[in-house]
Every structure is written in structure tokens, then in C-alpha cells.
N, C-alpha and C positions, 0 to 999 in steps of 0.2 A: 509249599509252593508247587504248582503243577508244572511238570517239565514241558518245554515247548514241543509242539507236535512236529513230526517229521513228514512234511507233505509228500516228499518223494516216496518214502516207504509206504504211505497211505494211497499211493497211486494218483496223486494230484500233480499234474505237470505245471510247474510254475514258470516255465519258459513259454514265451509267445510262440504260437505254431507257425513260424515263418519258414521252416524247412520240413520236408517230408522225411523225418528221421526214421532210419531203420531201428528195429528193436535190438540194438547192439550198443553196449557201453564199453568204450575203449579206455583202458586204464594205464597201459604201458606200451612203449615202442622202443625198438632198437634196430638200426639199419633199415632193411626193407620189410620188417615184420612188426606187427602189433599184437597185443593180447587183450582179451576182454575181461570183464569182472568175474567170469567163471573160469579163467585160466586158459581159454581156447586161443590158439595161435592162428593168425591170418597173414598171408603174404600181401603186402600193400602195394598195389599197382595204380593207386590213385594219388598217393603222397599228399593226402589232405587237400585234394584238388590242386595238384601241381605246386604245392607249397614246400614240402619237406624235401628239397632238391638233393641234399647231401645224405638223406636218410635220417631216421629218427635218432635223436640224441647223438649226433655226430660230434666227436670230441673237439674239433676246432671251434665252432661257435659256442659249444657248451663251456669250454674253458674261458673263452673271451667274455661271455656274458657273466659267468660266475666271478671272474676277476673284477669286472666293472661293477657288479652288484655290491662288492665289498668296498668300493670307492665312492660312487656317486650314482644315485638313481635318477635324479631330475634336478635341473637348474633353471629351466625356462629359456626361451629363445631371446630373452633380453640380454643374455650373456653368451659368450662362446663356450663350447665344450670340445674337448680334444677328440672324442669319438666321432662327433658329427663332422668336424673339420677333416678328420682322417678319412672317413668314408666318402665324403664329397670329393676329395683329392683322388682316391682310388677309382671311383666311378668315372671321373673326368678323364683320367688316364686311359681307361678302357674305351671310353667314347671317342677320345681324340680332342677333348676340349669342351667342357660344358660346366654350367653352374647347376646346383641341385637345390630343390625345395623338398624337405622331408616332411612326411605326414604319416598316417597310420594305416592306410589301406589303398587298394587300387582305385576305388571309387573316389577317394579324396585326391589322388593324383590326377584323375580325369577332371575333377572339378577345378583343380589348379590350372590345368591346361586350357580349359574353356575360358577362364578368367584372363589368363595370360594372353591368349590369342586375341581376345576382344580388346584388351588394353593396348597391345602392340600394334594392332592393325586399325582399330577404330571401327571394325566391321563385326556385326553380331552373328552373321550367318555361319552355319556349320554344315559340312557334307560328311555323311557317314554311310555305312553299308547296310543293305538289307541283311538280316540275320546276325548282325553284330551284337556283341554284348560288352558294355563298358561299366556296369555297376547299377546300383539300385537307389542311390540318392537322386533327388529330383533332376539335377543337372545331368548326371551320368545316365539316368534313365531316359532323359530327353533325347540323347544321342545313341540310344540302343535300338537297333533295327528289328525289334521283335514286338509286334503289336500286342501279343498276348500278355506281355509283361508291362506294357505301357497303358493299356486302355483304362484300367481301373483307377489310374492316378491322373488322368487328363483333367484340365489342360496342363500341359507341361511347358517347358521353355520353348518359345516360338523360334522360327527361322532355321529349322533343321530339315535338311533334305537327305533322302536315302536313295542310293543307287545300287544296282546289282554288282556283286563282286566281279572284278575282272572285265567289266564293261567300260572300255576306254571312252567310247563316244558319250555314254551317259555321264561319266565322271566329268568330262570336259564341259558338257552342257550344263551341269549342275553348279559349277563354280562360276557364279555370276559376280558382279561387281560388289555385292554386299557380303560376300563370303570371306571370312577371315581365317577359317580353319578347315582343313581336311583331316579327318580322324579315321585311321585304319588299323586293324589288327593284321600283322603279317600272315597269321594263320587264324581264321575265325575259329574260336574255341568252342564256346557254347553253341555256336551256330552250325556245328557239324564237322569241325576240323577241315576247313577249306583253305588251303594255301593260296595266297595271292600271287598272280603271275608277275615276274620281274618287270615285264613291259608295262603293266598297269601301274606298278609302283614308280617306275621311272617317269611316267607321265605325271603322276601325283607330285613329284618333286619340281616339275616345271611350271605348275599352275601358280597364279598370283594369289596364293594364300599360304599360310604356314601349314606345314605337314607335321602332324603328331602321330607317331606310331605307338599304339597301345601294346607294349611288350610286357604287360602284367603277367601273362601266362607263358609267352615265348622267350622272355629274357632270362638272363643269369644262367645261360648254358643249356637250356632245355632243348634247343633245336640243333645243338652241335657247334655253335659259336656263342660267344658271350651274349651278344645281341643278335637276334634273328636277321636284322638288316645287313649285318656284315657279310652274309653269304649271298645277298641279293644285289650287291653293287650300287646301293644308294646311300644317301646320308640325310636323315630327317632333321627338321628344325627342333622338334620336341620329342621326348620319349617318356612314357609313363611306365614305371616299374612298381612291383609290389611282390605278392605271393612268396616266391622262394628267396627273396633278397636277404632275409635274416633267418632262413631255414625254419620258419614257424613262429618266430616272434613277430609281433605286429609292426609293420613298417610299409610305407609307400614312398615313392619319389617321383617328382617331375624333373626331368633333365632338360635344360635349355642350352642348345648348342651356342658356342661362343659367337658365331656369326648372327645369331638371333637374340642375343642378350640385350638387356637394358630397359625392358618395358616396365618391370615391377619396381616400385619404390617402397620404402618403409610405410607400413599401414595398408598396403594394397591387399595383402593376403597373410594368413597365419594359421597356426595349429598349436594348441597348447602342448600337446604331447609329441608333436612332430620333432624328429631328431633326438628322440629319447636316447640317453647315453647307453643304456643296456642293449637296446635293439640295434643301435649303430655299431656298437662294438662287435656284436654277433655278425652283423652284415659285413663288416670289414673282413672278418675271418672267412666268411663265405666267398667274398670276392677273391680273396687270396687263394682259396681252395679250388676255385673254378679255373684251373690252369690248363695248359695244352694237353697234358696227359688225361685229365678228366674229360675234356672236350672230345678227345679221340675216342675215349670209351663210350661217350654218348653216341657218336656217329657209328661206331662199330656195333654196339649193342642195339642201337636203333634199327640198323639195317637187318640184323638177325631177327629182331622182333617183328619188323614189317613183313619180312619174307615168311616167317612162321605163321603170322596172322593171316596172310593171304591164302595159305594152304588149308586153313581150317574149314570145316563144312559149314555152308551157309554164309560165308563171308563173301560178299559180292565185290566190294571195292575197299582198298586200303588207302587212306590219305594221311598226310602229315609229314613231319620231318624230325629227325633225331628221336628223342623219347617223348614226343607228343604225337600220338598216332590215333587214328579213328578207323574203325572197321564198320562198313555198312553191312547190316545183317538182316536176314529174313525174320519177319516177326518183330516183336517189340524188344528194344534194347534193355528196358527196365527189367524184363523177365530174365534176360541173360545175366544182368548184374545181380539180381536176387539169387539165382541159381549158383553163381560163382561164390557169392558170400556164404551160402550154406555149405559150400565145399572148401572154404578157407582161403578165398581169393577176393580182394577188394579191388573193384574197377569202377568206372564211371560211365555215365551216358553223355552224349553230346547231341541231343535231339531224340526223336522217337525211335529211330532205327539205327543209331550210331553208338557203338561202344567205344569208350575213350580209354586209352592206356597211357598213363603218365607216371611210370615208376621213378624211384630215385635215380639220379644221374650216376650213382655208384653201383647200380644193379649189376649182378654177375650173370654169367652164362647159365649156370645151373638154375638160378631163380627164374630166368626167362623160360627155360625148358619146363619148369614146374608150372609156371603161370599158363603157358600155352596148353599144357596137358589138361589143366582144370577148365580153362575156357573152352577147349575142344569138346570136353564131355558135356558142358552146359549147352553148347550149340547143337551137338548131336541129339541131346534130349529134347530140345525145342523143335528141331526138324522132325523128329519122330512124331511129335504131337501135331505138327502142321500137316504132315503128309499121310498120317494113318488113315 
């Protein structure tokens, strides 16, 4: 019998080309560092796109997930599970009173929000922001304010209006009588790390529509408070979470504030793997780990990182909050990312000319110094090519 061929070793990629993958295979991670299949070490200031918030293989979610794996992997949402109930209670406590729907990703959490708002209000219209990003499923893509991502998949869900970030007059004008949902990222992530003004968000809470904050990237401590909205003086009706909630295990959540609860009934929505016991156990450990001490570290390290980033050559503007920062750079951000990767630092882009830094919330002072040194070298090299 002939042995099965190994397509990977033969150079045939069996993954659909949905991502522009770098020629780098990561095989191991610990803390803020990862290693590739050749044993080379990298300092990870991307955290799997702001996912591994506590760092790779953090002991708290690792122990919780391992313990749950030895007890129960799946039971379906036809029954209660301890880990899902416990996670919902923990998040409700942090929110100040909410019900949770658990799913598998941020896009699924947005889909749940779209359906919930339509059922609750009877109004199909949605207002979102130019430059926003909410996911790539058809519903989530329909409310993503980036034409380049939307055009190839038109026609999408109708009734969506986009307004410029922080334009209060445009926001008021867009929320007409058929709009049931206003969907906002507290900090536009993929759109360039643009924080929303507190005054803009305050107006959003006063409009005759449900307000959903997409905290998929900003939530779970990333900006220095458990939810970004806590530092902005507002309280939304709905919140979408995902990314770092289980420190890398797949999970998403839609939170419905107690004052907005009651729209969904059995059969209105569902997710076969939503509320998976292993992911929920890990997520509970994460929620417990994001305590006052860790949040203080996020604020302190974030201030140091922002200050250091602003001093680097070619950095024109620094935007963001906590450990979600963007630096507007001369030239192309992708070139800077590639140069940093070659020197052992993993960072991200947030548009053509914005480099995005989202290290683990546990990052230390020496690691920030190391990252700024590598990034500075990459920026100096690019500037020398621009001005030679």
C-alpha cells in the first residue's frame, strides 16, 4: 500500500488563501514570546491580533481548561453546564447586570447583536461608522464601514448607514425612525486605532435606538479597564466580546444589559458550540485574572509604550489607550511589520500607514524597551530609504 502523500511537505497549500500569511510557522508560545519551527524566538506584540491577553500558555486558563477537559467537553445548549453559568455570572458582575449569549467568535457576537436589536425594537436599520470593522460573515460585513472589504460580496444586508467617527451631527441625522441599532467600536481597531470621543458616545446613548459597543478588541482589560466603556462614563445596552476572553480558545459573547433584556425567546438564536465548557472554564479564569493589579499594569505599561512610540523616528501620531496603540508612520506600515518580524518582533498593521501594538496585558518594562528598540531600527531603515 502506498503511503498517503504529505501535501504540505510537497509545497501544496491546502488552506484557502483567505489571509496574506507570512512565511512563518509558529509552533510554541510562552508569555510574550513565540518560537517558530526552526527554533527562532520572537517577541509577540500582536498577541494573535489582541487575543492572547494574558500571554501564551498563561497558567490560570491553562489549568482551568485542562481540568475541564478531564470532566466534560460538550453537552449542548439543551442543558445547563456549570462553566457557562459561572462565566455568565462573572461577566454580569463586571458589567453591572447583564445576560450573556455565548458563541465562538466576534463575528458571531455581532450577528447576535443584529438579530437581538431587530427583535427588540422591530426596526431593521443600523448605523455604524466609516472605517469600522465588525467581522466577515454577511451580517457583520454589512455593518463594516470599509468598502474594500464589502464590494466583492454585494448585495449585503440592506438598511445600514455609515457616519464619520466623532461626527455628532451626522450621527443624530442618521438615526431615523427605522433604526433600531447603533453599533460602535470604542476604539476603531482595523480602521486605524481611532478612539471615539466621550461626547460622541454620550450622544449615542441618548438616541432612540439600542447602543451596542463592539468591545471584541477593546474589552477584557485591553484599554486599562475591564470594558473600555467604563472609562468613558457611559453604559451601553449591548456589548460584543470575543478575542482575549478565553486567552486564545475560541469564544464570543453578546451581553444584554438587564435594562434591555427580554427580546430573545427560545428558538430565536443559537450556536451548537456556543458556551463550550472548556472555553468557558478558561474564560472564567481570564476574567478572574484581569484584576485591579493587572489593569494598573496595562495603564502604566501602556503610557510608557505610547511615550516611547511617539519618540521613534518617522512616527507622526500615536493613538489608542492602554495596550492598544497605533502609530502613524511615514511610508507603508506593512514594510515596517515585515522588517520587525525579520528582527524578531511581531507587530500588526491597522491600515496602510498605521502600525498596531497590542502586547499581552502582562507585558514587562524590559520587553517594552526591547520592542521599541527593534521597531526604532525598522523605522530608521525605512526612513533612510525614503529620504536617500
